[in-house]
N, C-alpha and C positions, 0 to 999 in steps of 0.2 A: 269353228270359232267365228263368231259374228264380227262385223266391222267395229261395232261399239266395244266389244271385249278387247279386240286387238288394239284399238286406240287407247283404251284405259290402261292396258298392260304397258304400252309404249310410254305413256305419260308417267306411270308409276316408276318405270325403269329410269326415265330421264330425271325424275325428282330424286331417286336414290343416288344417281350419279352425281348430282349437285351436292347432295348431303355428304357423299364420300369425299368430294373435292374439298368442301369446307372442313370436314373433320381432318383430312390429311394435312391441309395447310395449318390448321390450329396445332395439331400434334407436332408437325414438322418445325414450327417456330420455337416450341418449348423443349423439344427433345431431339437434339442433333444426332444422337446415336440411332434413333429410330428411323432416320431417313434411309440408311443403308438396308435395313430390313424391308422397308416398303418397296424400295427399288428392286431388291432381290425377289420379293413376292410378285411384283408386277411383271418382271421379266419372266419369271417361271410361269405365270398365268398366260402370257403371250406365247411362250414356247409350247405349253400344253395345248392351247387352242390350235396352234399351227400344226403341231404333230398329230393331233387327233383328227382334225378335219382334212388336212392336206396330204399327209403322208400316205394314207391308203391309195389315194388317186395317183400320187407320184410313183408309188411302187407299181401299180397296175400299168401305168404309162411306160415306166422304165423297163418293165419285163416284156412289153410288147416290142420286140426288135424288128418287126416287119416294117415299121416306118422309121427309117434310119435318122431322118432330120429331127423328128420329135424326140427320139432317144438322145441325140446329140444335144439338143437345146435343153432338155431336162437336166442332163448331167453337167453341162456348162453352167447353167443357172445355179445348181446345187454347189458346184465347186467355187463359183464366184462368190456366193454367200458365205461359204466357209472362209474364203480368202479375205473378204471384207471384215469378218469377225476377228480374224487373226491380226490384221492391220490395226484395227481399233484396240485390241488387247496390247499390242506391242507399242503403239504410239499414243496411248491415252493421255500421257502427261503433256504431249505437244498439243492436243486438242483443247486443253484448258485456255489457251491463248485466244482461240477463235470465239469462245462464248464468254 
């Protein structure tokens, strides 16, 4: 792929992102029930990207038990992420006061 093509695709992607933001804001203002669906789809998209791109590397690193520190750091990071999600789920009503 040439530099011109890459730049063109990048600009097109950015323009579509702005169009998506404008569309989301307009729809969100008029349909309050739609916000929950958009948030669910967005969260699902982020989870999909994270699991598809990061999980294979994480599993490969976690299965390599020759480097004990890397194994420990990977598992501590994974468990701390799960713990953070649990805290957010349990105390989500308290977080409304912060924002």
